[in-house]
N, C-alpha and C positions, 0 to 999 in steps of 0.2 A: 247537238246544240252548236253555233256558232257564234263568235264574237266578228261585231264591224264597231268602224270607228262610230259615235253619234254624229246625227249633220243638225243641220239648219231644220231641216223637219222630224226634229223627237222633241222642239219643245214642249210640246201638252205632251206628250208618253215621258220628257224629265216632271213634269211640274205632279203628274200622277204618281210617277215613283217617290216621292220627294212628302205627297200626301202617303207612301206607305211605311215613308221611315220616319218620318213622325208621329204613325199612330202606331210602331213597332207594337205593342204591347198588347192590337186584337181591337180594344174601346176605340169611337171614333171621334179624339179630342181636337183634330183640324179635318175641316171641314177642306176641297179644291177652293174657292172661292179666302178660306182664311188664310190661305197657303200664299195667295194674290196678292189680298190684298196688306198686307201686312211688308210692313215696307224692309223688317231686317229681313225675313226667310224669303223673302221678293230678291234681296239679294243674290243667293246660291243660282238663281236661272233668267233674273230676267234679262234682255235681250239677250237670249242661248241662241246664238254662239258668237261671243264679244273675239273679236285675236287672244288667243294667248287662252281661251277654253277648249277644254280635253275632255270628252266626253268616249264611254264605250257603252253596245250595249249585246247582252243575247238574246240570241233565238233561236227557236226551234221552231221548225217548222211554220213558219214566217209567225209566227208571233214572238212578241217581247217576253221573257224572262225574268230581265233588270236589266238593272244599270248601275255607274260608277261616272261623274262628272266632277268636276273640278276646275275652279277659279283663281284666280286672287286677286284678294278682298285688299283695301286699305284699312290702315289702323282707323283713320278714323271714323267708316263701317263695317266693323269686324263683323264676321262670324261668329258663331256659337265655339268654334273650335280653333280662332284664330294663333294663330305665329309668331309673323311677321307679314310685313307687306310681299315682298316675294315668297314665298310658300303657299300656293297655293292650295284651298279647305276643302274635302273631297265628303258628297253627297255618292250616298249609294242607297239601293233596295231590292229583295228579291220581291217577285210578287208570291202572295201570302203560299198559293199550292203549292211554290218550288220549292220552299227551306227547310234547306236541311239536305239538297239533295249535289250540292258541289256547284250548285251554281256562284253563290257570293264567293266562293272559292276561286272560281277562274273567272271571274269579273276582273276578282283585287287584281288577278296577276299576271293577265293581258293590261288592265291599266296599268300598274307600273312601273311593264315594258316600255309603255308608249311613253307613259314619264320620264322616263330613265334616258329611252329614246331622244330624244326630245330636250334633254339638257339639264331638266330638271334638278334641284338635285334635297328636294324634300317635297311633304304630301302633309297635312295636318287632319283632323279629324272631332269630331265631338261625339262620344256617348253615354246616352247616358246610364244613371246607375240603374243597372235590373238588367239592362241588356246585355245578358251573362253572352248568348250567343253570338252579340256582331263582337264584343267585346274578344272573348277566344278566336274568333277569327281575325282579328285585328292583330293583335298577340301571335296569332301564329306567321301571318308576314312580316315580321320586325317593328310593330307601333309599340312604344311604348308611349309610358303616362305622361306629361313635363305640365301638367299645370291642371285649373280645375276651374270651373264658371259655373253658380250654382251647385245644380245636381248632375252635374255631367263630369266627366273625364275631360280633358283636352290631348289629343295624343302624338305621337308626331313619327315617322313613316322616314328616316335618311336613306336618299336614294343615294 
């Protein structure tokens, strides 16, 4: 497995992975069309790659295994894990067959290194109640709970 920077050509892949992230329970709660049509969820990847967007893709034998991506969202159009206008919110997913094999940890570490190198001072995210595997991954990488939004915690990682 190796990590590479996400490119403009990864927009479809990232949308598919956002659907994976929203359907983390294994139940088909959201379709690709749901994600693309909903103005709130479209904030995360619409017009990917804007200036300031950052993404990392894990690949093995030419096959994407997962990705992490982030963008800063304004207060008047916040994401689920919004903290501040200057704190990019990240999304992340690992394909179902590769979860629990270290892909997520490698992705997150690589992403945080790149974000730090760009001078970012923090990143945030949202994790739903019950998603204990993701929560444990984020905590291992230094994220702490800073707020609550519905049935999810907002977590922050200072860089």
